N, C-alpha and C positions, 0 to 999 in steps of 0.2 A: 756414645753419649751426644746429646743434643747440644747446639751450641749454648742457647739458654743455659743448660744443666752446667755446663763447662763454667760460664761467666758466674752464676751463682755461686760455684763452689770456691772459684777463687776469691770471691768476696767474702763468704763465710772463714774461708782459710785465713784471710788477712786479717779479720776481726778476730778469731779466736787465738790467732798466733801472730800480734801486730809485729812487723820488723822495725824496727828502728826506734822503739819506743823507749823514752827517757829525755835526757837533758845535755845539751854539748857544753862540756866544761868550757869556760872562756870564750863562751858563744860571742859571735861580730855582730849577729843579728837575733834579737829575741820579740817574737810578735805574738800577741793573744788575741783570740777572735773566738766569736762565738754567733748562734743562730737562736736568738731570742724566742724564737715560735716553737722551737722542737727541744730547746734546752741543751744541744750540742755545743760544747767548748774544746778550744784547741789552742796549745801554746807550743809554738813552733821555735827552734831555735837551731840556728846555722853557723857553720865555720867556713868562713870564705878565704881562700889563699889564691893570691895573684889572680883573682877575676873567677876562681873555680869553686865551686861548692864540694867541698871536701869532707863534710859531715852534715847530718841532718837528722834531727831527732825530733820528736813531737811527743805531747804529753796531751790527756784530754780523756773526754768521756763523750759518750752519745750513741746513736744508733749504728748499727753495723755499716751500713753505707759510708757514714761519716768518718768513723775509725779505720774502715778497710781503705777508703780514699784517701787517707792520710798514710797510712802503712805503704799502699802502693806510690805513692808520691815520694816519701821521703826515700824509700829504695831506688826510684828510678831518677831521681836528681843528683844522686851523689857522683861525683866525678865529672860534671858538665859544667862548661862554662856559664856564667848568668845569662848572657844573651840567648842561649841554646835553652836555658830553663824557662826563660821568659816565653821565647817562641812556643815551648811544650805546654806551658802554661795556658797559653791562649789557644792552643790546639785541643786540648783535653776540654777546655770550659765551653768551647763551642759544640764538642762533641756531646757533651753532658747536657746541653741546652739543645740537642738534636737537630743542629746546624751542620751536620755532617761528619763522616770520619776522614781526616788526612790520611795519605798512604803509609805514613810514616807509624801511624797508629793501629794497623790492620791488625797486624799479627802480633801487638804488644800487650802483656797482660793488663796495661791500663783500659784496653778495650772492653774488658769486663764493665766499665763504667759506663758504657753507652747506653745500657738498656734504662738507666736512671731517664732518661728522657721521656720515658711513657709514663713517668709518675712525676708528675709538676711538683708535688709537695716535697718529692725528694732531691730535687735540684740542688735546692740549696745545702743539703746533707753532704752530696757529694762533692759542691762547690767549696765547701768551707776551707779545706786546707789548701786548696788552689789559690783561692783569694787571698788567704794569708800569705802565701808564698809571693804572689805578686807583689803585695805589700810589703814583704821582707825584702825583696830584690831591689826596691826603691833605693836608691843612694842616700837619700835622706835618714833612712832607719836603719843604717849600718853604722859602726863606728870607726870603721877604716874606708878610706875611698877605693874602689875596685880599680 
């Protein structure tokens, strides 16, 4: 199987069988975001305990890229500390924009998103969840201090 086919398979799998779809009860953070150009919408809810993301859920609708990206993100960020999640977010956003792939992402399922950079109209779709996460992890958007 070619690498492009594998990436396409990962995106389609996460779109058809999204991980962590739903809402976190008693969430510490609730952020909504949308892409008015294509109609993608996302609502991200997080539970953060002692500076670690313990639960991440999303709801929304949109294209396969935006929904798969949210699924991949929600699965990847659970169990990691906020600073690491912010670092990961920056790495993924750079990759999506075509600014290179960090070594840590080379063999990660998230690398399925790197092909998006070849399609400028899809960059915002793939970035929607990650930009929402970046906003969510801003301390001013959280109920409790980290």
